[in-house]
Phi, psi and omega in degrees: 000314177303317180298319180296316176300321181294317180298318180296322180294320180294316180300318181294320179298314181299319181296320178293319181295316180295320179296319178296317179300316179296318178300315180296320182293323177292324179293318180297316181297317179297322182293321178295318180293320178296320182295319180294318180297319179294318185286342184256024176298160185299321182294315180295318182296317176297321179296318180290323178297318177294316180296327178273359176057053180243153177298158183292344183279356177274145181241135179286124180240346183212132175221114183288150174278174173064025181299318179295323180292322178296315179296319179298313180296318178298315180291324175293320177299317179294319182295313181295320179293318179299313182296316182293323179294318178297314179298316180295316179301316179298315180294318179296321180294328184266002177236032180055043175058033179255110185294319180298317180293322179295322181292323179292330182287333178276140179282090182289344180298339176290330183256325183209160184278334178228167178295325179295322178297327180297324180293319178298319179297318179296319180293316181297320177301314180298316181297317180297316178294323174298319179297319180297316182291323176296318179297317177300320180295324185262001185255094179289132180278323181212155175226130176242160177224153172213097188070239180264001182262140180230151174222128177256133182253125179244158174288143179283156176287347176275167183303325180231163177099169180228166177233136182255142179229119183261140175206168182255164175297138184092345180269058181216142175205156177292139179254097186265129178207119184295337180274355180259115180294342182255023187298336183284350177241007181262125179230153174263114176265097188070239179258005185249121179282139188216156175264121179239126174263106193300326183298342184261010169284153183301317174216157178301327180294332178294325177290315181290335179291336177302328185274352181290145180290146178297134179287140181257000000 
């Protein structure tokens, strides 16, 4: 009898947990949709269209989240790389182009306990900055369409500005790679692989319409 009561109690607890999870998911989904509706108002869309320097016949169909955070990460990366390059260049120039002498002149104790650790730190720093740059390259901030023509707007690798990538309807396919943990959101838009978060399309049909073959 005790065992039966215990099983029933566990079932009730699981039911309450599952209900809570479903409720939270519904709230999150509703919040995303509300955010998109607010962000896609006519005034905001016209402002974005003007800022991206596109003709008025283009319509906004996708707007990615975290645009400010992506720009912030890119600019911090640019600033730190620039400062380190300037410091390294100055030290190399004042030590007769001898890297070992320049490294000894720098107080590595602030960053690492030994000189070897400093090299590992430098390699990790380079890899992190490369990851940031690759993410910026693959992360479209906005997608517009005009008939069967599409244009994706990406952040520039420079501190300011954007880069545009044009493609046609039907020029999209899934980019599958077992080594990529984000392969489920990577698509090839023309010849450029990009990360698309489906929840941030204006409507689900706008996403599915990308896959339709171009009308002849």
